[in-house]
C-alpha positions as CSV (number, residue, x, y, z in Angstrom):
1,X,-16.7,-23.9,43.6
2,X,-17.9,-23.1,40.0
3,X,-20.1,-20.3,41.5
4,X,-17.1,-18.5,43.0
5,X,-15.0,-19.6,39.6
6,X,-17.7,-18.1,37.6
7,X,-17.8,-14.8,39.3
8,X,-13.9,-14.6,39.9
9,X,-14.1,-14.8,35.7
10,X,-16.7,-12.4,35.8
11,X,-15.0,-9.2,37.4
12,X,-12.5,-8.7,34.5
13,X,-15.5,-8.5,32.2
14,X,-17.7,-5.8,34.3
15,X,-14.1,-4.0,34.1
16,X,-13.0,-4.4,31.2
17,X,-16.9,-3.1,29.1
18,X,-16.4,0.3,30.0
19,X,-12.4,0.5,29.0
20,X,-13.5,-1.2,25.5
21,X,-16.4,0.9,24.8
22,X,-14.1,3.7,25.8
23,X,-11.0,2.4,23.7
24,X,-13.2,1.7,20.6
25,X,-14.6,5.8,20.5
26,X,-10.4,6.8,21.2
27,X,-9.0,4.6,18.7
28,X,-11.2,5.8,15.4
29,X,-11.1,9.7,16.9
30,X,-7.5,8.9,17.0
31,X,-7.6,7.4,13.2
32,X,-9.8,10.5,12.3
33,X,-7.4,13.2,13.8
34,X,-9.8,14.3,16.4
35,X,-8.5,12.9,19.6
36,X,-7.3,15.8,21.2
37,X,-10.8,17.6,21.3
38,X,-12.4,14.8,22.0
39,X,-10.1,12.5,25.1
40,X,-11.7,14.9,28.2
41,X,-15.5,13.8,26.9
42,X,-14.3,10.0,26.5
43,X,-12.4,10.2,29.9
44,X,-15.6,11.5,31.9
45,X,-17.7,9.1,29.8
46,X,-15.1,6.1,31.0
47,X,-15.5,7.5,34.9
48,X,-19.5,7.6,34.7
49,X,-19.8,3.7,32.7
50,X,-17.7,2.4,35.3
51,X,-19.4,4.1,38.2
52,X,-22.9,3.0,37.0
53,X,-21.1,-0.5,36.1
54,X,-20.2,-1.0,39.6
55,X,-24.3,0.1,41.0
56,X,-25.7,-2.4,38.4
57,X,-23.4,-5.0,39.5
58,X,-23.8,-4.2,43.0
59,X,-27.5,-4.1,42.8
60,X,-28.4,-7.7,40.5
61,X,-25.3,-9.5,42.7
62,X,-26.2,-8.5,46.2
63,X,-29.3,-6.8,46.4
64,X,-29.5,-4.9,49.1
65,X,-28.2,-5.8,52.5
66,X,-28.9,-6.0,56.1
67,X,-27.5,-6.8,59.5
68,X,-26.5,-10.4,59.4
69,X,-23.9,-13.6,60.1
70,X,-23.1,-16.0,57.1
71,X,-19.9,-18.2,56.6
72,X,-17.5,-17.5,54.4
73,X,-18.3,-20.5,52.4
74,X,-21.4,-19.7,51.4
75,X,-22.9,-17.7,48.0
76,X,-23.8,-14.9,49.6
77,X,-20.2,-13.8,50.9
78,X,-19.1,-14.8,47.0
79,X,-21.7,-12.1,46.1
80,X,-20.3,-9.5,49.0
81,X,-16.9,-10.8,47.7
82,X,-17.5,-9.2,44.0
83,X,-19.1,-6.3,45.3
84,X,-16.1,-5.2,47.9
85,X,-13.9,-5.9,45.1
86,X,-15.4,-3.8,42.2
87,X,-15.6,-0.5,45.1
88,X,-11.3,-1.2,45.4
89,X,-11.0,-1.4,42.6
90,X,-12.5,1.9,41.9
91,X,-10.1,3.6,44.0
92,X,-7.4,2.5,41.0
93,X,-9.8,2.6,38.1
94,X,-11.3,5.6,39.0
95,X,-9.6,7.1,42.1
96,X,-9.6,10.7,40.6
97,X,-13.5,11.1,41.3
98,X,-12.8,10.4,45.2
99,X,-13.1,13.3,47.2
100,X,-15.1,15.3,44.7
101,X,-18.7,16.9,44.5
102,X,-19.8,14.3,42.5
103,X,-19.2,10.9,45.3
104,X,-21.9,11.5,47.4
105,X,-24.6,11.2,45.1
106,X,-22.2,7.6,43.6
107,X,-22.3,6.3,47.1
108,X,-26.3,6.8,47.3
109,X,-27.0,4.9,44.1
110,X,-24.8,2.5,46.0
111,X,-27.4,2.3,48.5
112,X,-25.4,4.3,51.6
113,X,-27.6,7.0,52.9
114,X,-25.2,10.1,53.1
115,X,-26.8,13.3,54.4
116,X,-26.2,17.0,52.4
117,X,-23.3,18.7,51.9
118,X,-21.4,15.3,53.2
119,X,-17.7,15.3,51.9
120,X,-16.4,11.6,51.3
121,X,-12.5,11.5,50.3
122,X,-10.7,7.6,49.2
123,X,-12.5,5.3,51.7
124,X,-10.5,1.9,51.4
125,X,-13.6,-0.2,53.1
126,X,-17.2,0.4,53.0
127,X,-20.3,-1.3,53.5
128,X,-23.2,1.2,51.4
129,X,-26.6,-0.7,52.8
130,X,-25.4,-0.2,56.3
131,X,-23.6,3.0,56.3
132,X,-25.3,6.2,57.1
133,X,-23.6,9.9,57.1
134,X,-24.7,12.5,58.4
135,X,-25.0,15.9,57.0
136,X,-22.1,18.1,56.6
137,X,-19.6,15.2,58.0
138,X,-16.3,14.7,56.9
139,X,-14.7,11.6,55.9
140,X,-10.7,12.3,54.8
141,X,-8.0,9.8,53.0
142,X,-7.7,6.4,53.9
143,X,-10.5,5.7,56.0
144,X,-12.0,2.4,56.9
145,X,-15.9,2.8,57.2
146,X,-18.3,-0.3,58.6
147,X,-15.4,-2.7,58.0
148,X,-17.1,-6.6,58.2
149,X,-15.5,-8.4,61.3
150,X,-14.5,-12.2,60.3
151,X,-14.4,-14.8,63.0
152,X,-14.0,-18.5,62.5
153,X,-15.3,-18.2,58.9
154,X,-18.5,-16.2,60.3
155,X,-18.7,-12.5,58.5
156,X,-20.6,-10.4,60.8
157,X,-22.4,-7.3,58.8
158,X,-23.5,-4.4,61.4
159,X,-24.7,-1.0,60.8
160,X,-22.4,2.1,60.8
161,X,-23.1,5.4,61.8
162,X,-21.5,8.9,61.8
163,X,-23.4,11.9,62.8
164,X,-24.3,15.3,61.3
165,X,-20.8,17.7,61.0
166,X,-18.7,14.7,62.5
167,X,-14.8,14.3,61.6
168,X,-13.2,11.4,60.4
169,X,-9.4,11.7,60.1
170,X,-7.1,10.3,57.7
171,X,-6.4,6.6,58.4
172,X,-9.3,6.3,60.7
173,X,-11.2,2.7,61.0
174,X,-14.8,2.4,61.7
175,X,-15.6,-1.1,62.1
176,X,-19.0,-2.7,61.3
177,X,-21.4,-2.1,64.1
178,X,-19.9,1.0,65.7
179,X,-21.6,4.4,65.5
180,X,-20.2,7.8,66.1
181,X,-22.5,11.0,67.0
182,X,-22.9,14.8,66.0
183,X,-20.0,17.3,66.3
184,X,-17.4,14.8,67.1
185,X,-13.9,14.1,65.9
186,X,-11.6,10.8,65.2
187,X,-8.5,11.9,64.6
188,X,-5.1,10.3,62.4
189,X,-5.0,6.5,62.7
190,X,-7.5,6.5,65.3
191,X,-10.5,4.8,66.2
192,X,-13.8,5.8,68.4
193,X,-14.8,4.6,71.8
194,X,-16.2,0.5,72.0
195,X,-18.1,1.4,75.2
196,X,-19.9,4.3,74.1
197,X,-23.4,5.1,73.0
198,X,-23.8,7.5,70.3
199,X,-25.1,10.6,72.3
200,X,-21.7,10.2,74.7
201,X,-19.7,10.9,71.6
202,X,-21.5,13.9,70.5
203,X,-19.3,16.9,70.9
204,X,-16.1,15.2,71.7
205,X,-12.9,14.4,69.7
206,X,-10.6,10.6,70.2
207,X,-7.6,10.1,69.4
208,X,-5.1,7.1,69.1
209,X,-5.4,3.0,68.9
210,X,-6.9,2.7,72.1
211,X,-8.7,6.0,71.7
212,X,-7.9,8.8,74.4
213,X,-10.5,11.5,74.6
214,X,-8.8,15.3,73.8
215,X,-10.5,18.1,76.3
216,X,-9.6,20.7,73.9
217,X,-8.4,21.1,70.4
218,X,-7.7,23.8,68.1
219,X,-11.0,25.4,66.3
220,X,-10.8,27.0,62.9
221,X,-12.2,30.4,63.3
222,X,-12.2,33.5,61.3
223,X,-14.7,31.5,58.4
224,X,-18.5,32.1,57.7
225,X,-20.7,29.2,56.9
226,X,-20.7,29.9,53.3
227,X,-17.1,29.4,53.2
228,X,-17.3,26.3,55.1
229,X,-20.9,24.4,55.1
230,X,-23.6,26.5,53.3
231,X,-21.9,27.7,50.1
232,X,-24.1,29.7,47.5
233,X,-25.1,28.1,44.6
234,X,-22.8,29.8,42.5
235,X,-19.8,28.2,44.7
236,X,-21.3,24.6,43.9
237,X,-21.0,25.5,39.9
238,X,-17.9,26.5,40.2
239,X,-16.6,23.5,42.2
240,X,-18.4,21.2,39.9
241,X,-16.5,22.8,36.8
242,X,-13.5,22.8,38.5
243,X,-13.6,19.1,39.9
244,X,-14.7,18.0,36.4
245,X,-11.2,18.9,35.2
246,X,-9.6,17.1,38.1
247,X,-11.5,13.7,37.8
248,X,-11.0,13.6,33.5
249,X,-7.5,15.6,32.9
250,X,-5.5,12.6,35.0
251,X,-7.1,10.1,32.8
252,X,-7.0,12.3,29.5
253,X,-3.5,13.3,29.2
254,X,-2.0,9.4,29.9
255,X,-4.5,8.3,27.4
256,X,-3.4,11.0,25.0
257,X,0.2,10.4,25.5
258,X,0.1,6.5,25.3
259,X,-1.6,6.6,22.4
260,X,0.6,8.9,20.7
261,X,3.5,6.4,22.0
262,X,1.3,3.4,20.1
263,X,1.1,5.7,16.8
264,X,5.0,6.1,17.1
265,X,5.5,2.0,17.1
266,X,3.2,1.2,14.7
267,X,4.7,3.6,12.3
268,X,8.2,1.7,13.2
269,X,7.0,-2.1,12.7
270,X,8.4,-3.5,10.3
271,X,10.7,-0.8,8.9
272,X,13.3,-1.9,11.8
273,X,15.0,-4.5,13.6
274,X,13.2,-6.1,16.7
275,X,16.2,-4.6,18.7
276,X,16.3,-1.3,17.3
277,X,12.3,-1.1,17.8
278,X,12.8,-1.6,21.2
279,X,15.3,1.1,22.3
280,X,12.7,3.1,20.5
281,X,9.7,2.1,22.2
282,X,11.8,2.1,25.7
283,X,13.2,5.7,25.1
284,X,9.9,7.1,23.6
285,X,7.9,5.7,27.0
286,X,10.6,7.6,28.8
287,X,10.0,10.1,27.6
288,X,5.8,9.8,27.7
289,X,6.8,9.3,31.8
290,X,8.9,12.1,32.0
291,X,6.2,14.0,30.3
292,X,3.8,13.8,32.9
293,X,5.9,14.1,35.8
294,X,6.4,17.5,34.5
295,X,3.4,18.7,33.4
296,X,2.3,17.9,37.2
297,X,5.2,20.4,38.2
298,X,3.7,23.0,35.7
299,X,0.3,22.2,36.8
300,X,1.8,22.9,40.6
301,X,3.3,26.0,40.1
302,X,0.8,27.6,37.8
303,X,-2.0,26.7,39.9
304,X,-0.6,27.1,43.2
305,X,2.2,28.6,43.3
306,X,4.6,28.4,46.4
307,X,3.0,26.8,49.3
308,X,2.5,29.0,52.6
309,X,1.5,28.5,56.0
310,X,-1.9,29.2,55.8
311,X,-5.8,28.3,56.3
312,X,-8.4,27.9,53.5
313,X,-12.1,27.0,54.1
314,X,-13.5,24.2,51.7
315,X,-15.1,26.0,49.3
316,X,-12.5,28.4,47.9
317,X,-10.9,28.1,44.7
318,X,-7.6,27.3,46.8
319,X,-8.3,23.7,47.9
320,X,-9.8,22.7,44.7
321,X,-7.0,23.8,42.4
322,X,-4.2,21.8,45.5
323,X,-6.8,19.0,44.7
324,X,-6.5,19.0,40.9
325,X,-2.7,19.5,41.3
326,X,-2.8,16.5,44.0
327,X,-5.2,14.3,41.6
328,X,-2.9,15.1,38.8
329,X,0.3,13.6,40.7
330,X,-1.5,10.9,42.7
331,X,-3.3,9.3,39.2
332,X,-0.3,10.4,36.6
333,X,2.9,11.4,37.6
334,X,3.4,8.6,40.3
335,X,2.3,5.5,38.4
336,X,3.5,6.4,35.5
337,X,7.1,7.8,36.5
338,X,8.1,8.2,40.4
339,X,6.7,5.1,41.6
340,X,9.4,3.7,39.5
341,X,12.2,5.9,41.7
342,X,10.7,4.4,45.1
343,X,13.5,3.2,47.0
344,X,16.5,4.9,44.7
345,X,18.4,8.1,45.5
346,X,16.6,9.7,42.1
347,X,13.1,9.7,43.8
348,X,13.2,12.8,45.9
349,X,14.6,14.6,42.2
350,X,10.6,15.2,41.8
351,X,9.6,16.3,44.8
352,X,12.3,19.3,44.8
353,X,11.1,20.0,41.4
354,X,7.7,20.5,43.5
355,X,9.5,22.9,45.6
356,X,10.1,20.3,48.4
357,X,13.9,20.7,50.2
358,X,15.3,17.6,50.8
359,X,19.1,16.6,51.4
360,X,22.1,14.2,50.1
361,X,21.2,10.1,50.7
362,X,17.3,10.7,51.6
363,X,15.9,7.5,51.1
364,X,12.1,7.5,50.0
365,X,9.3,4.8,49.4
366,X,6.5,6.7,49.4
367,X,4.5,9.5,47.8
368,X,2.2,10.5,50.5
369,X,3.5,14.5,50.3
370,X,1.5,17.0,49.7
371,X,1.6,20.5,50.1
372,X,5.4,20.2,48.4
373,X,7.5,23.8,49.9
374,X,6.7,22.8,53.3
375,X,8.7,20.0,54.1
376,X,12.0,20.1,55.1
377,X,14.0,16.9,55.2
378,X,17.5,16.9,55.6
379,X,20.4,14.5,55.2
380,X,20.5,10.7,55.3
381,X,16.6,10.4,56.2
382,X,14.8,7.4,55.6
383,X,11.3,7.9,54.9
384,X,9.9,4.2,55.1
385,X,6.8,2.7,53.2
386,X,3.8,4.3,52.7
387,X,4.5,7.0,55.1
388,X,2.8,10.1,55.4
389,X,4.6,13.8,55.4
390,X,1.2,15.4,56.2
391,X,1.9,19.2,56.0
392,X,-1.9,20.1,56.1
393,X,-5.0,18.9,58.0
394,X,-8.5,19.6,57.1
395,X,-10.9,20.1,60.3
396,X,-14.0,22.1,61.3
397,X,-13.7,22.0,56.9
398,X,-10.9,24.5,57.3
399,X,-7.7,23.3,55.3
400,X,-4.8,24.5,58.1
401,X,-1.2,24.0,56.8
402,X,2.5,24.8,57.5
403,X,5.9,23.3,58.1
404,X,7.2,20.2,58.7
405,X,10.9,19.4,59.6
406,X,12.8,16.2,59.7
407,X,16.3,16.4,60.5
408,X,19.7,14.4,59.5
409,X,19.7,10.7,59.8
410,X,15.9,10.4,61.3
411,X,13.7,7.2,60.5
412,X,10.0,7.4,59.8
413,X,8.5,3.9,60.0
414,X,6.4,2.1,57.4
415,X,2.4,3.6,56.9
416,X,3.5,5.8,60.2
417,X,2.3,9.8,60.1
418,X,4.1,12.9,60.9
419,X,1.7,15.7,61.1
420,X,2.5,20.1,60.3
421,X,3.9,22.2,62.7
422,X,6.4,19.0,64.1
423,X,10.0,18.4,64.3
424,X,12.1,15.2,64.4
425,X,15.6,16.5,65.4
426,X,18.4,14.5,64.9
427,X,18.5,10.4,64.3
428,X,15.5,10.1,66.4
429,X,13.0,7.7,64.8
430,X,9.5,6.8,64.9
431,X,8.1,3.4,64.1
432,X,5.9,1.9,61.7
433,X,2.0,3.1,62.2
434,X,3.1,5.5,64.4
435,X,2.0,8.9,64.6
436,X,3.6,12.2,65.4
437,X,1.1,14.5,66.7
438,X,1.4,18.3,65.5
439,X,3.2,20.8,67.0
440,X,5.2,17.9,68.8
441,X,9.1,17.3,68.6
442,X,11.3,14.7,69.0
443,X,14.4,14.9,70.7
444,X,17.5,13.7,69.7
445,X,18.6,10.2,69.4
446,X,15.2,9.2,70.8
447,X,12.9,6.5,69.6
448,X,9.0,6.6,69.4
449,X,6.5,4.4,68.6
450,X,2.2,4.2,69.0
451,X,-0.5,6.9,68.1
452,X,0.2,8.8,69.7
453,X,3.7,8.7,69.5
454,X,5.0,7.5,73.1
455,X,8.9,7.2,73.9
456,X,10.2,3.6,73.9
């Protein structure tokens, strides 16, 4: 118990060290007038120092993990919990680094075996030492890879493997001990089959939970290996350059604006009454929040323009510019502006500015929208907590995107996913944690549930 308390108290220290050091430089540079020039390098320093601190804590606290089982009331569990907590917190502290060219190197430092040219997006759960990701594989957003299983107070750690050129879709789950072969596909909100060997999953596709075998799926054609799997050196360098700003800008811009906010408040302190100071602080912070949202809007229209149905290979500037826009939204516009409007009549206004088509009286409790112009939502629609309105897929290292229509009086349940080229007709509904597959149409006044969705 005492050790657990010490570990819990140590977490804020490990997290705060990069922030304290970065804050020291920011404060002094702001005082000297050089903050605008140095804010991006300082943001890069913060990201690097946080990632390296996590690596250091992982090896000091846990060392190299192995396949084993132990009690959740043991010292080993406390050490494991510490590392998992830091990794999970990285999704907040350095979220911008995920889905970039830099992630595989960081995972290797943490002990994972990551093959050449593997792509890793946001990983909700991961046990690095016991993870093998094959070369040229792709892990999409919000996947859980190698999540430990706990039964009756015992944690079970086992190896988790992903073969070469295998795709793991959004919100898919591979529990500890599960392995998938080469050239396989595990779809959105899906799990791989538990009763097949690695060899039996080679060159197969699976969708749903429990998973069903997909005998055929659409294969992206018309792109060369240089655009998908084997880019030339100049494209690697160009991507690294663009993604450097994708990592740093969403941290640098809010930092600069908030420093200006505190500078303004510092001037007013002692000059105004408390009530007047509170009013000015509220007004100015509202302006700062609006500025962050408008910067994301401007970036979308400058870098992308209007989204249209298309297919783009991974190694193209279009994809990287799109990821930069999404990063500005996820790490700047949403936490400082849009999230405060969730569940109110005003939430859809931001997405309208981004190009989405929303009708009247739309209830929104989600920000999971990316290719904004491709979203068509009519009147009286309810988009419940955390549902994903997904207008793209990234199969075969090709970004495929198209329109998505939700007609009037429809409801999309919590954590459900609606894929592109689909349509929900008037007054249809999709239950929580359900998947509407691409190209499908839900008839009017029907109810669907499950992954993939079935009428019921």
